[in-house]
C-alpha positions as CSV (number, residue, x, y, z in Angstrom):
1,M,30.1,129.6,258.9
2,L,27.6,132.3,258.3
3,K,28.1,134.8,255.5
4,C,25.9,137.9,255.2
5,L,25.3,138.9,251.7
6,G,24.7,142.5,250.7
7,T,26.4,144.0,253.8
8,S,29.6,145.9,254.3
9,S,31.0,143.0,256.4
10,E,33.4,140.8,254.6
11,G,33.5,138.0,257.1
12,D,36.8,136.9,258.6
13,F,39.0,138.6,256.0
14,P,42.1,140.7,256.8
15,G,41.4,144.3,257.2
16,M,38.0,143.7,258.9
17,D,37.6,146.2,261.7
18,E,36.8,145.1,265.3
19,H,33.3,146.5,265.1
20,A,32.6,144.5,262.0
21,E,33.8,141.3,263.7
22,D,31.5,142.1,266.7
23,R,28.5,142.6,264.4
24,L,29.2,139.3,262.6
25,A,29.5,137.5,265.9
26,A,26.1,139.0,267.0
27,L,24.5,138.1,263.7
28,E,25.8,134.5,264.0
29,S,24.4,134.3,267.5
30,V,20.9,135.5,266.3
31,W,20.9,133.0,263.4
32,Y,22.4,130.0,265.3
33,E,19.1,128.0,265.6
34,I,18.4,128.6,261.9
35,I,21.9,127.5,260.9
36,E,21.6,124.4,263.0
37,A,18.1,123.6,261.6
38,V,19.4,123.9,258.0
39,N,22.4,121.8,258.8
40,A,20.1,119.1,260.1
41,G,17.9,119.3,257.0
42,R,15.0,121.0,258.6
43,T,14.1,123.8,256.2
44,A,10.3,124.0,256.5
45,G,8.5,126.5,258.8
46,L,11.6,128.5,259.7
47,I,10.9,132.0,261.0
48,C,13.2,135.0,260.6
49,P,15.0,135.5,263.9
50,E,15.4,139.2,263.2
51,C,11.9,140.3,262.2
52,N,9.8,137.3,263.2
53,S,7.7,137.6,260.0
54,P,5.0,135.0,259.7
55,D,5.9,134.7,256.0
56,G,8.8,132.5,257.0
57,L,12.2,132.1,255.3
58,E,13.0,131.2,251.7
59,I,15.6,128.4,251.4
60,Q,17.7,127.8,248.2
61,E,20.3,125.0,248.1
62,A,23.2,124.8,245.7
63,Q,26.6,123.0,245.7
64,G,27.0,122.5,249.4
65,R,25.7,125.9,250.4
66,V,22.3,127.2,251.4
67,V,21.0,130.7,250.9
68,V,18.4,131.7,253.5
69,S,16.4,134.9,252.8
70,C,13.6,136.7,254.5
71,P,11.1,138.2,252.1
72,N,10.0,140.7,254.9
73,C,13.2,142.3,256.2
74,K,15.3,141.3,253.1
75,R,18.1,139.8,255.2
76,V,20.1,137.2,253.2
77,V,22.5,134.8,254.7
78,E,24.6,132.0,253.2
79,V,25.3,128.8,255.1
80,G,27.9,126.3,254.3
81,I,26.4,122.8,254.9
82,A,28.4,120.4,257.0
83,T,29.1,117.1,255.4
84,A,30.2,113.9,257.1
């Protein structure tokens, strides 16, 4: 599951309007390859899917979650890591 930090979208919580759900679904679609790469342990050389900055993405791991941030466009997403 993808969680956008610092946005008005609250994820799949009650009271979330239809447009917010659509925006979250679109965001998940854009970030799908990044989420899959992080879940597979590939964190080096990732490029922001929104701004395509050559600076790459910053990855911070903590307690089964990964925070992925872009220093260029300032997008921050939190990814729950799948465990087997």
